[in-house]
C-alpha positions in Angstrom: 47.0 47.9 -81.3 50.2 45.8 -80.8 50.3 42.1 -82.3 52.7 39.7 -81.3 53.1 36.7 -83.6 55.4 33.7 -83.2 56.3 31.1 -85.7 58.2 27.8 -85.8 58.5 25.0 -88.2 59.1 22.2 -85.7 58.8 22.1 -82.0 61.8 19.8 -81.7 64.2 22.6 -83.1 65.3 25.7 -81.4 63.0 28.1 -83.4 63.0 31.8 -83.6 59.9 33.7 -82.1 59.3 37.3 -83.1 57.0 40.0 -81.6 55.8 42.7 -84.0 54.4 46.1 -82.8 52.3 47.9 -85.4 50.1 50.9 -84.7 50.0 51.4 -81.0 47.2 53.1 -79.2 47.8 54.3 -75.7 45.0 53.7 -73.1 44.1 55.7 -70.1 45.6 53.2 -67.7 48.9 53.3 -69.6 48.4 49.7 -70.9 48.7 48.5 -74.4 46.4 46.0 -76.1 48.5 43.1 -77.5 47.4 40.3 -79.9 49.5 37.1 -79.4 49.9 34.2 -81.6 51.8 31.1 -80.3 54.0 29.4 -82.8 52.7 26.7 -85.3 54.1 23.2 -84.5 54.4 20.3 -87.0 55.6 17.0 -85.4 54.4 13.7 -86.9 54.1 12.0 -83.6 52.1 14.6 -81.8 48.3 14.6 -82.3 47.4 18.2 -83.2 43.9 17.6 -81.8 45.5 16.9 -78.4 48.0 19.7 -78.5 47.4 22.7 -76.3 49.0 26.0 -75.6 49.2 27.4 -72.1 49.9 31.2 -72.4 50.9 33.4 -69.5 51.7 37.1 -69.8 52.9 38.8 -66.5 51.7 35.8 -64.6 48.2 36.1 -66.1 46.7 33.1 -68.0 45.1 33.6 -71.3 43.2 31.2 -73.6 44.8 30.7 -76.9 42.5 29.7 -79.8 43.9 27.4 -82.3 43.7 28.6 -85.9 43.3 26.6 -89.2 47.0 26.8 -89.6 47.6 25.3 -86.2 48.7 28.6 -84.8 47.3 30.0 -81.6 45.9 33.6 -81.2 44.7 35.6 -78.3 44.6 39.3 -77.2 45.9 40.4 -73.9 46.7 43.8 -72.2 50.2 44.7 -71.3 51.8 47.8 -69.7 53.3 50.1 -72.2 57.1 50.8 -72.1 57.6 48.3 -69.3 59.0 44.8 -69.3 56.6 42.0 -69.8 57.2 38.3 -69.2 55.6 36.1 -71.8 55.5 32.3 -71.2 54.4 29.7 -73.7 54.1 26.1 -72.7 53.1 23.5 -75.3 51.4 20.3 -73.9 49.8 17.2 -75.3 47.0 15.0 -73.9 48.8 11.5 -74.3 47.1 8.2 -73.1 45.1 10.3 -70.5 48.1 12.2 -69.2 49.0 15.7 -70.0 52.6 15.9 -71.2 54.8 19.0 -71.1 56.5 19.0 -74.4 58.3 22.4 -74.5 58.5 26.0 -72.9 59.7 29.4 -74.0 59.9 32.4 -71.7 60.8 35.9 -73.1 60.8 39.2 -71.3 60.0 42.0 -73.9 59.3 45.7 -73.6 56.2 46.9 -75.7 56.8 50.5 -76.7 54.5 53.2 -78.2 55.8 52.7 -81.6 56.1 49.9 -84.2 58.9 47.5 -83.4 60.2 44.0 -84.0 61.6 41.9 -81.3 63.5 38.6 -82.0 62.7 36.0 -79.2 65.9 34.0 -80.3 66.4 30.4 -79.7 65.1 30.2 -76.3 63.1 26.9 -76.2 63.6 24.4 -73.3 62.4 20.8 -73.2 64.0 20.0 -69.9 63.3 20.7 -66.3 60.5 19.9 -63.9 57.8 17.9 -65.7 59.4 17.5 -68.9 60.7 13.9 -68.3 57.5 12.4 -66.7 59.1 8.8 -66.6 62.5 9.9 -65.4 64.4 7.9 -67.9 66.7 10.8 -69.0 64.8 11.6 -72.2 62.3 14.5 -72.5 58.7 14.0 -73.2 59.1 15.7 -76.5 62.3 13.7 -77.5 60.4 10.5 -76.8 57.3 11.5 -78.8 59.6 12.5 -81.8 61.2 9.1 -81.6 58.0 7.2 -81.2 58.8 5.8 -77.7 56.6 6.0 -74.6 57.2 9.0 -72.5 55.2 7.3 -69.6 57.4 4.1 -69.5 61.0 4.3 -68.4 61.6 0.9 -70.1 60.7 2.5 -73.5 63.2 5.1 -74.4 64.9 6.3 -77.6 68.1 4.5 -76.8 66.2 1.4 -75.5 67.8 -2.0 -75.8 66.3 -5.1 -74.7 67.9 -8.5 -73.8 66.6 -11.9 -75.1 68.1 -14.5 -72.5 68.2 -18.1 -73.4 69.4 -20.8 -70.9 70.3 -24.3 -72.0 70.0 -26.4 -68.8 72.7 -29.0 -68.1 71.7 -32.7 -69.0 71.9 -33.8 -65.4 69.5 -31.0 -64.4 67.0 -32.1 -67.1 67.2 -35.7 -65.8 66.1 -34.5 -62.2 62.7 -33.6 -63.9 60.4 -31.0 -62.3 62.1 -31.2 -58.9 64.1 -28.1 -59.6 63.7 -24.3 -59.3 65.2 -21.7 -61.6 66.0 -18.1 -60.7 67.8 -15.4 -62.6 68.8 -11.8 -62.3 70.0 -9.4 -65.0 72.2 -6.6 -63.4 71.0 -7.8 -60.1 67.4 -7.3 -61.0 65.2 -10.4 -60.8 63.7 -11.7 -64.1 61.3 -14.6 -64.7 62.6 -17.5 -66.6 59.9 -19.5 -68.6 60.6 -23.1 -69.5 60.4 -23.2 -73.3 61.1 -27.1 -73.2 62.6 -29.6 -70.7 66.1 -28.4 -71.4 65.7 -24.7 -72.3 64.5 -21.5 -70.4 63.9 -18.1 -71.7 63.3 -14.5 -70.8 62.8 -11.2 -72.5 64.3 -8.3 -70.4 63.6 -4.7 -71.5 64.5 -1.4 -70.1 68.2 -1.0 -70.8 70.2 1.6 -72.4 72.3 0.9 -75.6 75.9 0.5 -74.6 75.1 -0.9 -71.2 76.7 -4.3 -70.2 73.9 -6.6 -69.1 75.1 -9.4 -66.8 72.9 -12.3 -66.5 73.1 -14.9 -63.5 71.1 -18.1 -63.3 70.8 -20.2 -60.0 69.4 -23.7 -60.2 68.3 -25.3 -56.8 66.7 -28.6 -56.0 65.5 -30.3 -52.7 66.6 -27.1 -50.9 70.2 -27.2 -52.2 72.2 -25.2 -54.7 72.7 -27.3 -57.8 74.3 -25.2 -60.5 75.2 -21.5 -61.2 76.1 -19.6 -64.3 76.9 -16.0 -65.3 77.4 -14.4 -68.6 77.5 -10.8 -69.9 76.7 -8.9 -73.2 77.1 -5.3 -74.1 73.8 -4.2 -75.4 73.2 -2.7 -78.8 70.2 -0.5 -79.7 67.0 -2.5 -80.3 65.7 -5.8 -79.2 68.0 -8.2 -81.1 70.5 -8.8 -78.3 70.7 -12.4 -77.8 72.5 -13.7 -74.7 72.7 -17.6 -74.4 74.0 -19.4 -71.4 75.1 -22.8 -72.5 75.3 -26.0 -70.6 79.0 -25.7 -70.4 78.7 -22.2 -68.8 77.3 -23.8 -65.6 79.2 -24.5 -62.5 77.7 -27.8 -61.3 80.3 -28.5 -58.5 78.2 -27.5 -55.6 78.9 -30.3 -52.9 77.1 -29.5 -49.6 78.5 -32.5 -47.7 81.9 -32.2 -49.2 82.2 -35.9 -50.0 83.6 -35.3 -53.5 80.2 -36.0 -55.2 78.3 -33.0 -56.5 74.8 -32.4 -55.1 73.3 -33.0 -58.7 75.0 -36.3 -58.9 73.8 -37.4 -55.5 70.2 -36.5 -56.3 70.5 -38.5 -59.5 71.9 -41.5 -57.5 69.5 -41.2 -54.7 72.4 -40.7 -52.1 72.2 -38.1 -49.4 73.8 -34.7 -50.7 73.6 -33.3 -47.1 75.6 -36.0 -45.4 78.8 -37.8 -46.4 77.4 -41.1 -45.1 74.3 -42.4 -46.8 73.6 -45.2 -44.3 74.8 -45.6 -40.8 74.9 -49.3 -40.0 74.1 -50.0 -36.5 75.9 -52.4 -34.2 73.9 -54.9 -32.3 74.7 -56.9 -29.3 73.0 -60.0 -30.5 73.9 -61.3 -34.0 70.8 -62.4 -36.0 70.5 -65.9 -37.0 71.0 -66.6 -40.7 68.0 -68.7 -41.6 66.0 -66.6 -44.0 63.2 -66.1 -41.7 64.0 -62.5 -40.6 62.4 -63.1 -37.4 65.1 -61.5 -35.3 64.0 -58.4 -33.7 66.8 -56.3 -35.3 65.1 -57.0 -38.7 61.5 -56.4 -37.7 62.3 -52.9 -36.7 64.4 -52.2 -39.8 62.4 -53.8 -42.6 59.1 -52.3 -42.2 58.0 -50.4 -45.3 58.5 -47.1 -43.5 61.9 -47.7 -42.2 63.5 -50.0 -44.8 66.0 -49.0 -47.6 63.7 -49.4 -50.7 64.9 -51.1 -53.9 62.7 -48.7 -56.0 65.0 -47.0 -58.6 64.3 -48.6 -61.9 67.8 -48.6 -63.6 67.1 -51.1 -66.4 63.9 -52.0 -68.3 63.8 -54.2 -71.4 62.3 -52.6 -74.5 60.7 -55.7 -75.8 57.2 -57.0 -75.4 57.6 -57.8 -71.7 55.8 -55.3 -69.6 57.7 -53.8 -66.6 55.9 -54.6 -63.3 56.0 -52.8 -59.9 58.0 -55.8 -58.6 60.9 -54.2 -56.5 59.1 -51.0 -55.9 58.3 -52.4 -52.4 61.3 -54.6 -52.0 63.6 -53.5 -49.3 66.9 -54.2 -47.5 68.8 -53.5 -44.3 72.2 -54.2 -42.7 73.5 -54.5 -39.0 76.8 -55.7 -37.6 78.0 -57.1 -34.4 81.5 -55.6 -34.9 82.9 -58.7 -36.6 80.3 -59.6 -39.4 78.1 -57.7 -41.6 74.6 -59.0 -41.7 72.3 -58.1 -44.6 68.7 -58.8 -45.0 66.3 -58.6 -48.0 62.7 -58.9 -48.4 61.8 -59.1 -52.2 58.3 -58.6 -53.4 57.9 -60.7 -56.6 54.8 -62.3 -58.1 56.7 -64.7 -60.5 60.0 -66.4 -59.9 62.0 -67.4 -63.0 65.1 -69.7 -63.3 65.6 -70.4 -66.9 68.7 -68.5 -68.3 71.7 -70.7 -67.4 75.0 -68.9 -67.3 73.2 -65.5 -67.9 72.1 -65.5 -64.4 71.2 -61.8 -64.4 68.3 -62.5 -66.7 66.5 -64.4 -63.9 65.3 -63.3 -60.7 68.5 -62.5 -58.7 70.0 -60.3 -56.0 73.3 -58.4 -56.6 75.3 -57.1 -53.7 78.1 -54.6 -54.4 80.8 -53.6 -51.7 83.9 -51.4 -51.9 85.7 -52.1 -48.7 87.9 -49.0 -48.6 85.4 -46.7 -50.4 88.0 -46.0 -53.1 85.1 -46.1 -55.7 87.5 -46.2 -58.6 86.1 -45.2 -61.9 86.3 -47.4 -65.1 87.1 -50.6 -63.2 87.2 -52.6 -59.9 90.4 -52.1 -57.9 91.3 -55.8 -57.5 91.7 -55.4 -53.9 88.3 -55.2 -52.0 85.7 -54.4 -54.5 83.1 -57.1 -54.5 80.0 -58.0 -56.9 78.2 -60.9 -55.5 75.1 -62.5 -57.1 72.5 -64.7 -55.6 70.0 -66.2 -58.0 66.7 -67.4 -56.6 66.5 -71.1 -56.4 70.3 -71.3 -57.1 72.4 -73.2 -54.8 75.6 -71.4 -55.6 76.9 -68.0 -55.0 77.9 -66.0 -58.1 81.0 -63.9 -58.6 80.6 -60.8 -60.8 82.9 -60.5 -63.7 85.1 -57.8 -62.3 84.9 -58.8 -58.6 88.0 -59.6 -56.6 86.4 -62.8 -55.7 83.9 -64.2 -53.2 84.5 -63.9 -49.5 85.3 -67.4 -48.4 83.2 -67.4 -45.2 80.1 -65.7 -46.7 76.8 -67.5 -45.6 73.4 -67.0 -46.9 69.9 -68.4 -46.8 67.0 -67.9 -49.2 63.5 -68.7 -48.0 60.2 -68.3 -49.8 58.3 -70.2 -47.2 59.7 -67.8 -44.4 58.3 -64.9 -46.5 54.8 -66.4 -46.5 55.0 -67.1 -42.9 56.0 -63.5 -42.1 53.0 -62.2 -43.7 50.7 -64.9 -42.0 51.9 -64.0 -38.6 51.6 -60.3 -39.1 55.3 -59.6 -39.0 55.2 -57.7 -42.2 51.6 -56.9 -42.6 52.2 -54.1 -45.1 53.4 -56.6 -47.8 49.9 -56.5 -49.4 49.2 -56.1 -53.1 46.6 -53.5 -54.4 43.7 -55.7 -53.8 44.8 -56.2 -50.0 45.9 -59.8 -50.7 49.4 -60.9 -49.5 52.1 -60.3 -52.1 54.5 -63.1 -53.3 58.2 -63.1 -52.7 61.1 -64.4 -50.7 63.7 -63.5 -48.1 67.5 -63.3 -48.3 69.8 -63.3 -45.4 73.5 -63.1 -45.6 76.5 -62.8 -43.2 80.0 -61.8 -44.3 83.1 -61.2 -42.1 84.0 -57.5 -42.1 87.7 -58.5 -42.4 87.2 -60.4 -45.6 85.4 -57.4 -47.1 88.2 -55.1 -46.2 86.0 -53.0 -44.0 87.3 -51.1 -41.1 84.8 -50.4 -38.5 85.9 -46.7 -38.2 86.2 -46.0 -42.0 83.4 -45.7 -44.6 82.9 -48.2 -47.3 80.8 -48.4 -50.6 77.7 -50.4 -50.8 74.6 -50.9 -53.1 72.0 -53.6 -53.7 70.3 -54.5 -57.0 67.4 -56.8 -57.8 66.9 -58.4 -61.3 63.2 -59.1 -62.0 62.0 -61.7 -64.7 58.3 -62.2 -64.7 57.8 -64.7 -67.6 61.2 -66.3 -68.5 63.5 -65.4 -71.1 64.9 -61.9 -71.0 65.0 -59.8 -67.8 62.2 -57.5 -67.5 63.5 -54.8 -65.2 66.3 -54.2 -62.6 65.9 -52.1 -59.7 68.4 -50.7 -57.1 68.7 -49.0 -53.8 70.8 -46.0 -55.2 71.8 -45.3 -58.7 70.8 -43.2 -61.8 67.6 -44.2 -63.2 68.1 -45.8 -66.5 71.8 -46.4 -65.9 73.2 -49.8 -64.8 76.9 -49.3 -64.2 77.8 -50.8 -60.7 78.9 -54.1 -62.3 81.6 -52.2 -64.3 82.8 -49.8 -61.7 82.0 -48.9 -58.1 82.2 -45.1 -58.5 78.4 -44.7 -58.0 78.0 -46.8 -54.9 76.5 -45.4 -51.8 78.7 -44.7 -48.6 78.1 -46.5 -45.4 79.7 -46.4 -42.0 79.3 -48.7 -39.0 77.9 -46.5 -36.2 78.2 -47.0 -32.5 
């Protein structure tokens, strides 16, 4: 009988195999009985209970029986004095999948006399089926390293990226009306908001030494707001931290090319998709400045659905006085006959206060801001055609803001609380109702200012904004509302840079 025995200390090394022939007995068919023992394999990661040996001799499959020493033994019959092809394949049942770990193929000749044949270092762990997740690392190599051979993202040279994105303050100020998207090496990743100003992502599946390039896109209201990109060469492991800081973002996206970024326009409440925020219509018949707002041009423009709302809360006292909803329904509009700018306001207010003396802004009062040439100079008024005009309820005099160039000499205005009540009574503004369906309380303001005195050219844009100071119970002002402006920021009285842009349209 011929006995073939193979030995190896570890499957991960190129081990020698040997065949020993001892005491051959020829048979009538010229074949030789051979006992084969597949090599022992000792690998900590491999479960010996799930390890199997597939044995083929001359394309015939044989069952190998595992011994106590983890070797495998079987008996086969091979032709004497001819080449015999012996194939040994080691497989492991891992997470329900049969993994090919290693294979050895030897061609030997079994003679009639005792012989020893050294198989040599002929193991292979590569080729068809030996890298089931196609990550470039053999099943055996991954089992030895303790990574998952069924997952391409878990590999011996694996590196993962921990991405942290610090959102710009202006983005945070927009609240939830934004969307974040990110890619790493052009593959989409999911960013999770860890807080109002921070988003994170954990991105596995890289090889150490690879450069990971992270790109972040921030959109809002269907517009691009900010982009950032940053790269990191990854090291082995999961400690690769890539932080995109606020200063890494480009926030200059300006869809309407008006010099004001999309982010700032959304914060101000101006239109980021049009350079002109308000087209002021020309009318053939100038409205009468009487505070009644009964002219048809106002009836079409001061309804709640069409009017420009004074609903941006830009200042609220932190004292005991509670901020009311006054101003949230207040509205304004403007028209021109080509020579004069007409402005109308309907102010919703349940309590009119007039007790602060020279500190007029602490009482119920309107503020009109105009930058005649739209220069919108930062830091200060230009001294040419930048106007800040105040009208305090129940006050007989117009008020010049501290930095205003002056008051237009031919400005006329009319305040009327009675006309406000009449409008509601006759159904002209039936939507001015409180939460209980009862008529709200308020007043009308109508103004007329020559365009020439404001420095407004009919063919050129100009800056404009309207504020309303609300005092409900005397003393300090309770709140201040505006048409446009950053919420919580009252700056128009200091500089005109944040005014909206208007143009007289034909």
